[in-house]
C-alpha positions as CSV (number, residue, x, y, z in Angstrom):
1,M,-37.5,-42.2,34.2
2,G,-39.2,-39.5,32.2
3,N,-36.2,-37.2,32.5
4,D,-33.8,-39.9,31.4
5,S,-35.6,-40.6,28.2
6,A,-35.8,-36.9,27.4
7,I,-32.0,-36.5,27.9
8,Q,-31.4,-39.5,25.6
9,W,-32.9,-37.7,22.6
10,M,-32.1,-34.0,23.6
11,V,-28.3,-34.4,23.7
12,P,-28.0,-36.0,20.2
13,A,-30.6,-33.5,18.8
14,F,-28.6,-30.5,20.3
15,V,-25.3,-31.9,18.9
16,A,-26.9,-32.3,15.4
17,V,-28.5,-28.8,15.4
18,T,-25.2,-27.2,16.6
19,A,-23.2,-29.1,13.9
20,A,-25.6,-28.1,11.2
21,A,-25.6,-24.4,12.3
22,G,-21.8,-24.4,12.3
23,A,-21.6,-26.0,8.9
24,Y,-24.1,-23.5,7.5
25,L,-22.1,-20.5,8.9
26,L,-18.8,-21.8,7.7
27,G,-20.3,-22.2,4.2
28,K,-21.5,-18.6,4.3
29,S,-18.2,-17.1,5.4
30,T,-16.4,-14.9,2.8
31,K,-13.5,-14.0,5.2
32,V,-10.4,-15.9,4.2
33,D,-8.7,-18.2,6.6
34,R,-5.1,-18.4,5.2
35,T,-4.6,-21.8,6.6
36,T,-7.6,-23.4,5.0
37,G,-7.5,-21.5,1.7
38,K,-11.1,-20.4,1.8
39,K,-11.9,-17.8,-0.8
40,N,-12.1,-14.1,-0.2
41,K,-14.7,-12.6,-2.4
42,K,-13.3,-9.9,-4.8
43,A,-9.7,-10.2,-3.5
44,F,-7.2,-7.6,-4.8
45,L,-4.3,-8.9,-6.8
46,L,-0.9,-7.4,-7.9
47,V,1.1,-9.3,-10.5
48,I,4.7,-8.1,-11.1
49,T,7.1,-9.4,-13.7
50,H,10.8,-8.6,-13.9
51,E,13.3,-9.8,-16.5
52,Y,16.9,-9.3,-15.4
53,K,20.0,-8.8,-17.6
54,T,22.0,-11.3,-15.5
55,I,21.3,-14.3,-13.2
56,R,23.4,-12.5,-10.6
57,D,20.9,-9.6,-10.5
58,R,17.9,-12.0,-10.4
59,D,19.5,-14.0,-7.5
60,L,20.3,-10.8,-5.6
61,F,16.7,-9.6,-6.0
62,I,15.5,-13.0,-4.7
63,S,17.8,-12.8,-1.7
64,L,16.4,-9.3,-0.8
65,F,12.8,-10.5,-1.3
66,E,13.0,-13.6,0.9
67,P,13.1,-11.8,4.3
68,L,10.2,-9.6,3.2
69,A,8.2,-12.7,2.2
70,K,8.8,-14.3,5.6
71,Y,7.7,-11.1,7.3
72,V,4.5,-10.9,5.2
73,V,3.6,-14.5,6.0
74,Q,4.1,-14.0,9.8
75,H,2.6,-10.5,10.2
76,E,0.4,-9.4,7.4
77,T,-2.9,-11.2,8.0
78,E,-4.6,-9.4,5.2
79,T,-2.2,-10.8,2.6
80,L,-3.6,-14.0,1.2
81,A,-0.7,-14.9,-1.2
82,Y,2.8,-13.5,-1.6
83,E,4.9,-15.7,-4.0
84,L,7.9,-15.2,-6.2
85,S,8.4,-17.7,-9.1
86,I,11.0,-18.1,-11.8
87,S,10.0,-18.7,-15.4
88,D,10.5,-22.3,-16.6
89,K,11.3,-20.9,-20.1
90,N,13.5,-17.9,-19.3
91,P,15.6,-18.1,-16.1
92,L,16.1,-14.4,-16.2
93,K,12.4,-13.7,-15.7
94,I,10.4,-13.8,-12.4
95,I,6.8,-13.2,-11.5
96,I,5.6,-12.0,-8.1
97,F,2.0,-12.8,-7.3
98,E,0.4,-10.9,-4.5
99,R,-3.1,-11.4,-3.3
100,Y,-4.8,-9.2,-0.6
101,T,-8.2,-9.1,1.1
102,C,-8.6,-5.6,-0.3
103,K,-6.6,-2.9,-2.0
104,E,-6.0,-1.1,1.3
105,A,-4.2,-4.1,2.6
106,L,-1.6,-3.4,-0.1
107,T,-1.5,0.4,-0.1
108,D,-2.1,1.1,3.6
109,L,-0.5,-1.9,5.4
110,H,2.0,-3.7,3.1
111,H,3.5,-0.6,1.5
112,N,3.8,1.2,4.8
113,S,5.5,-1.6,6.7
114,A,9.1,-1.0,7.8
115,P,10.3,-4.3,6.2
116,F,8.8,-3.3,2.8
117,K,10.4,0.1,3.0
118,K,13.7,-1.5,3.9
119,F,13.3,-3.9,1.0
120,K,12.6,-1.1,-1.5
121,K,15.7,0.8,-0.3
122,A,17.9,-2.3,-0.6
123,V,16.6,-2.9,-4.1
124,E,17.4,0.7,-5.2
125,E,20.8,0.5,-3.6
126,A,21.6,-2.7,-5.4
127,K,21.3,-1.0,-8.8
128,L,19.9,-4.1,-10.4
129,E,19.8,-4.1,-14.2
130,F,16.4,-5.0,-15.7
131,A,15.6,-5.9,-19.2
132,S,11.9,-5.2,-18.4
133,K,9.6,-4.6,-15.5
134,T,5.8,-4.7,-15.4
135,G,3.1,-4.5,-12.7
136,E,-0.6,-4.9,-13.1
137,S,-3.4,-5.0,-10.5
138,Y,-6.6,-6.9,-10.7
139,I,-9.9,-7.5,-8.8
140,E,-11.0,-11.1,-8.7
141,T,-14.3,-11.9,-10.4
142,D,-15.1,-14.9,-8.1
143,S,-15.2,-17.2,-11.2
144,G,-13.2,-20.4,-10.8
145,Y,-11.2,-21.0,-7.7
146,M,-8.0,-20.0,-6.0
């Protein structure tokens, strides 16, 4: 009987300690899980804006961007966000928001991928007419949330 009573308190105690340790470790993690949206400390951001001269050029760019975006989601695990949005005030203007675990995920992985190179070549060959183009990079401060 002595062993049975020991097991009765040891199993729940083990489960409680294991759960507490897991919760503690999950709370301490700074690696981002793209499916849960946990924050990556000091992520590297690239924000690109384009304004096109015609809706046709904007739509052509978007059609060239979509296959690349699908590739990024499926294959670039160091890419945390990769989104194209159209301005609600100016339909000729788009913004592309890219978020990476580090700068090298952009420069070494993304920019050197075959799909990105194919995309860049297709955009050049399309001879799209831009009214303006900007690109800025940032490092997150870890203030607020994403």
